[in-house]
Structures are given as C-alpha cells and as structure tokens.
C-alpha positions as CSV (number, residue, x, y, z in Angstrom):
1,A,1.3,-1.9,12.5
2,G,3.2,0.8,12.6
3,D,2.5,1.4,8.6
4,E,-1.3,2.5,9.2
5,G,-1.7,5.6,6.7
6,M,1.1,5.1,4.5
7,R,1.3,2.6,1.4
8,R,4.8,1.2,-0.1
9,I,4.5,1.8,-4.1
10,S,6.4,-0.6,-6.5
11,F,9.4,1.8,-6.4
12,G,10.0,1.5,-2.9
13,L,8.4,5.0,-1.4
14,D,6.8,4.7,1.7
15,L,4.4,8.0,1.0
16,P,0.9,8.5,3.6
17,D,-2.5,7.5,1.6
18,E,-3.1,11.2,1.8
19,F,-0.7,11.6,-0.9
20,Y,-2.9,9.1,-3.3
21,C,-5.9,10.1,-5.5
22,S,-9.0,7.7,-4.3
23,I,-9.7,7.0,-8.3
24,T,-6.4,6.1,-9.7
25,M,-4.7,5.0,-6.8
26,E,-2.0,6.7,-8.1
27,V,0.6,9.7,-6.4
28,M,-1.3,12.5,-7.5
29,M,0.8,15.2,-9.5
30,D,-1.9,17.8,-10.3
31,P,-4.2,17.6,-6.9
32,V,-7.3,19.5,-6.8
33,I,-10.2,19.8,-3.7
34,A,-13.4,19.1,-5.3
35,A,-16.8,20.1,-3.8
36,D,-16.8,17.1,-1.7
37,G,-13.4,18.3,0.4
38,F,-11.2,16.0,-0.8
39,S,-8.2,16.2,-3.5
40,Y,-8.2,14.2,-6.5
41,E,-5.8,13.9,-9.4
42,R,-7.3,16.7,-11.9
43,T,-8.0,14.7,-14.7
44,A,-9.1,12.0,-12.7
45,I,-12.2,14.2,-10.8
46,Q,-12.5,16.0,-14.3
47,D,-12.8,12.7,-16.1
48,W,-15.0,11.7,-13.5
49,I,-17.3,14.7,-13.5
50,S,-17.1,14.7,-17.8
51,K,-18.9,11.0,-17.5
52,G,-21.5,12.6,-15.8
53,H,-21.3,11.8,-12.3
54,T,-22.8,14.1,-10.0
55,T,-21.5,12.4,-6.5
56,S,-18.5,12.5,-4.7
57,P,-16.1,9.2,-6.1
58,K,-15.1,9.3,-1.9
59,T,-17.9,9.5,-0.3
60,G,-20.8,9.3,-2.9
61,G,-22.7,12.4,-1.8
62,N,-23.4,14.8,-3.7
63,L,-21.1,17.4,-5.2
64,S,-22.7,20.6,-4.8
65,S,-20.2,22.0,-7.4
66,T,-17.7,21.1,-10.7
67,E,-15.7,23.5,-9.5
68,L,-11.8,22.3,-8.8
69,I,-9.7,24.2,-6.9
70,P,-5.8,23.4,-7.1
71,N,-4.3,22.3,-4.2
72,H,-1.0,23.9,-4.0
73,S,0.6,22.8,-0.5
74,L,-0.5,19.0,-1.4
75,K,1.5,19.3,-4.6
76,S,4.2,20.7,-2.4
77,L,4.3,18.7,0.1
78,I,4.5,15.4,-2.3
79,Q,7.5,16.8,-4.9
80,D,9.1,17.4,-1.7
81,R,8.6,14.5,-0.1
82,V,9.3,12.2,-3.3
83,Q,12.5,14.1,-3.7
84,A,13.7,13.7,-0.7
85,T,13.2,9.5,-0.3
86,S,14.7,9.7,-3.8
87,A,17.6,11.1,-2.8
88,Q,18.1,8.7,0.7
89,M,17.3,5.8,-2.3
90,V,20.3,6.7,-4.5
91,D,22.7,7.2,-0.9
92,E,21.4,3.9,0.3
93,M,22.0,2.0,-3.2
94,R,25.7,4.0,-3.1
95,R,26.2,2.5,0.4
96,Q,25.2,-0.8,-0.8
97,I,27.8,-0.7,-3.9
98,K,30.7,0.3,-1.8
99,S,29.8,-2.0,0.8
100,S,29.9,-4.8,-2.2
101,D,32.8,-4.0,-3.4
102,D,35.0,-3.8,-0.9
103,A,33.8,-7.0,0.5
104,A,34.5,-8.1,-2.9
105,G,38.3,-7.1,-2.3
106,G,38.2,-3.5,-2.7
107,G,37.2,-3.1,-6.4
108,G,36.7,-0.3,-8.6
109,G,39.9,-1.6,-10.7
110,G,40.0,-2.4,-13.9
111,P,40.5,-5.6,-15.6
C-alpha cells in the first residue's frame, strides 16, 4: 500500500507516523526526546516516568535518564504540516461548495 508510514486521523489529515506519540497514539503538540532517543508527547512521557517506569515505552529497554529534551524541529514540522494540510482542506471544501452551487443553478442568491 502506498500509505505505509502514514496515518489518516479522524479529521482527514494524512500525517507521518513520526508525528504521533507511541504512548497516546495522538499527534504530538509538545514533543520531547527521551533517553531512548524517541520522541513522545511531553505530558505522556512525564506521566509514564512519574508512575515509576524505568523502561522505554517504545523498546522496553532501560531508560538511562529521565531527562527530556524539547524536540523543536519535530514540533515545527508538525505545526507546518497541519497548517498546510488544513488550508488545503478548506480550499477543497470551498471548491466543492462552489461546484454544488453551480450545478444547482448558480446559487448564492437570496429567497
């Protein structure tokens, strides 16, 4: 399938798997890099660690540290992609509405 490495989330955005937190399975808003080298949503990995876990949620290997480093690059990529895709979706919806109005006889007029 051509969609390998991509997920379709409920509101129609195609985003790479790397944009999703492996703990929450949701698009990350505040990604951080943990000691295992993987990125997670900050609140999700903080909660994982606060519950006493000392292993990587992704690999099961030991976490050598609980330090979390902001992943600014990934955050920027996610924000840019979501904004660009959202703008494309709005444009497509406008085209569909215009086509529908045109097909219905030029719509747009009042009663």
